[in-house]
C-alpha positions in Angstrom: -18.4 -63.9 86.4 -15.5 -62.7 84.1 -14.8 -66.3 83.1 -18.5 -66.8 82.3 -18.4 -63.7 80.1 -15.3 -64.9 78.3 -16.8 -68.3 77.6 -20.0 -66.7 76.2 -18.0 -64.2 74.1 -15.9 -67.0 72.7 -19.0 -69.1 71.9 -20.6 -66.2 70.0 -17.4 -65.6 68.1 -17.1 -69.3 67.2 -20.7 -69.4 66.0 -20.4 -66.4 63.6 -20.5 -66.9 59.9 -17.6 -65.6 57.9 -17.4 -65.4 54.1 -14.5 -66.0 51.8 -14.3 -65.1 48.1 -12.0 -67.2 45.9 -11.1 -66.7 42.3 -10.5 -70.4 41.9 -12.9 -71.8 44.4 -10.1 -73.0 46.7 -8.9 -71.8 50.0 -5.2 -71.2 49.3 -5.0 -67.8 51.0 -2.0 -65.4 50.6 1.4 -65.0 52.2 -0.4 -62.9 54.8 -3.1 -65.6 55.6 -6.6 -66.5 54.6 -9.1 -63.6 55.0 -12.8 -64.0 55.7 -15.3 -61.3 56.6 -18.9 -60.2 55.9 -20.6 -61.4 52.8 -20.2 -57.8 51.4 -16.5 -57.7 52.2 -16.0 -61.1 50.5 -17.9 -59.9 47.4 -16.1 -56.6 47.2 -12.7 -58.2 47.6 -13.4 -60.9 44.9 -14.9 -58.5 42.4 -11.9 -56.2 42.9 -9.6 -59.1 42.1 -11.4 -60.7 39.1 -14.2 -58.4 38.0 -18.0 -58.2 38.3 -20.3 -60.6 36.5 -22.2 -58.7 33.8 -25.5 -60.1 35.1 -24.7 -58.5 38.5 -25.0 -61.8 40.3 -22.5 -63.0 43.0 -19.9 -65.5 42.1 -21.3 -68.8 43.3 -18.9 -71.4 41.8 -21.4 -72.4 39.1 -19.7 -70.6 36.2 -16.2 -71.0 34.7 -14.3 -67.7 34.9 -13.1 -67.5 31.3 -16.6 -68.2 30.0 -18.4 -65.6 32.2 -19.3 -62.2 30.7 -17.8 -59.5 32.9 -19.2 -56.0 33.4 -17.9 -53.2 31.3 -18.0 -49.5 32.5 -21.6 -49.1 31.5 -22.9 -52.2 33.3 -20.6 -51.7 36.3 -22.3 -48.3 36.9 -25.8 -49.8 36.3 -25.3 -52.6 38.8 -23.9 -50.1 41.4 -20.4 -51.6 41.8 -17.2 -49.6 42.3 -14.2 -49.1 39.9 -11.5 -50.7 42.1 -8.7 -53.1 41.3 -9.5 -55.2 38.2 -12.5 -52.9 37.5 -10.4 -49.8 36.8 -9.9 -48.9 33.1 -12.6 -51.2 31.9 -13.8 -51.2 28.3 -17.2 -49.5 27.8 -19.0 -52.7 26.8 -19.2 -56.1 28.7 -16.4 -58.5 27.9 -14.9 -61.9 28.6 -11.7 -62.1 30.7 -9.6 -63.2 27.7 -10.7 -60.2 25.7 -8.8 -57.8 27.9 -5.0 -57.5 27.8 -4.9 -56.8 31.6 -5.6 -60.2 33.3 -6.8 -60.8 36.8 -4.0 -61.9 39.2 -3.7 -63.6 42.6 -1.8 -61.7 45.3 1.3 -63.6 44.4 0.9 -62.2 40.8 0.1 -65.5 39.1 -2.7 -65.1 36.6 -6.1 -66.3 37.7 -6.9 -69.4 35.7 -9.7 -69.0 33.1 -11.0 -72.5 33.9 -11.5 -71.7 37.7 -14.9 -71.4 39.3 -14.9 -68.3 41.4 -17.1 -68.5 44.5 -18.2 -66.7 47.7 -18.8 -69.3 50.5 -19.8 -69.2 54.1 -17.6 -70.7 56.9 -17.4 -71.0 60.6 -14.3 -70.4 62.6 -12.9 -73.4 64.5 -9.4 -72.4 65.2 -8.0 -70.3 68.1 -7.7 -66.5 67.8 -5.2 -64.1 69.5 -7.8 -61.4 70.2 -11.5 -60.9 70.3 -14.0 -59.1 68.2 -14.2 -56.4 70.8 -10.4 -55.9 70.5 -10.1 -56.2 66.8 -7.0 -54.6 65.4 -6.6 -52.7 62.2 -6.3 -54.2 58.7 -2.6 -53.4 58.1 -1.5 -54.6 61.5 -3.4 -57.9 61.1 -1.8 -58.5 57.7 1.7 -57.7 59.0 1.2 -59.9 62.1 -0.1 -62.8 60.1 2.7 -62.6 57.5 5.3 -62.6 60.3 3.7 -65.6 62.0 3.5 -67.6 58.8 7.1 -66.7 57.8 8.2 -67.8 61.3 6.3 -71.1 60.9 4.0 -70.2 63.8 0.6 -70.9 62.5 -1.2 -71.4 65.8 -3.7 -68.4 65.9 -5.7 -66.1 63.7 -6.9 -62.6 64.6 -9.8 -60.3 64.2 -9.4 -56.9 62.5 -11.5 -53.9 61.4 -11.6 -53.5 57.6 -10.1 -50.4 56.0 -11.2 -51.3 52.5 -13.9 -53.9 51.7 -17.1 -53.2 53.7 -15.1 -50.5 55.5 -15.5 -50.7 59.3 -16.8 -54.2 59.4 -15.0 -57.0 61.3 -13.0 -59.7 59.5 -10.7 -62.5 60.4 -7.3 -63.6 59.1 -6.2 -67.1 59.8 -3.1 -69.0 58.8 -4.9 -71.6 56.6 -8.1 -73.5 55.9 -7.6 -75.8 59.0 -9.0 -72.9 61.1 -12.4 -72.9 59.3 -15.2 -75.3 58.2 -18.1 -74.9 55.8 -21.1 -73.3 57.4 
């Protein structure tokens, strides 16, 4: 019976849809892995990194970052988004990324390219995981574990974790690289 429950649990986990927000539209991840979660978590993470579109729409890959009007303080409040990350210290009015001296950066501190096409996309997990959704760890522990695995060259498993920040309390995954996922 226990083996049957494990098989069903794994099948449910593998069929889940996970979302990833990318400033450039690619799946490069960070030194602590590639993170995917709920659609809300992906949106919050991406908007915190690069800003909120002034039209309030999600980043869908159709617009070039440098040519997209971003929400200033007034619009940010109107569309109901938070002042986090890139969205702190905004000008009052809407602006283009190149209009602001503070530029969006990747986790490695490289500037986000103005010609990138930011997107939030859906994926399915296809790689092995070290734990289950029911045994999801915490955000910090998952980041630290994945960073150690990648540094050691052991990129054999991902892990589930409970978010502290984006969509707080939701379950997300961190995997070593894009070979662990496929488009949904």
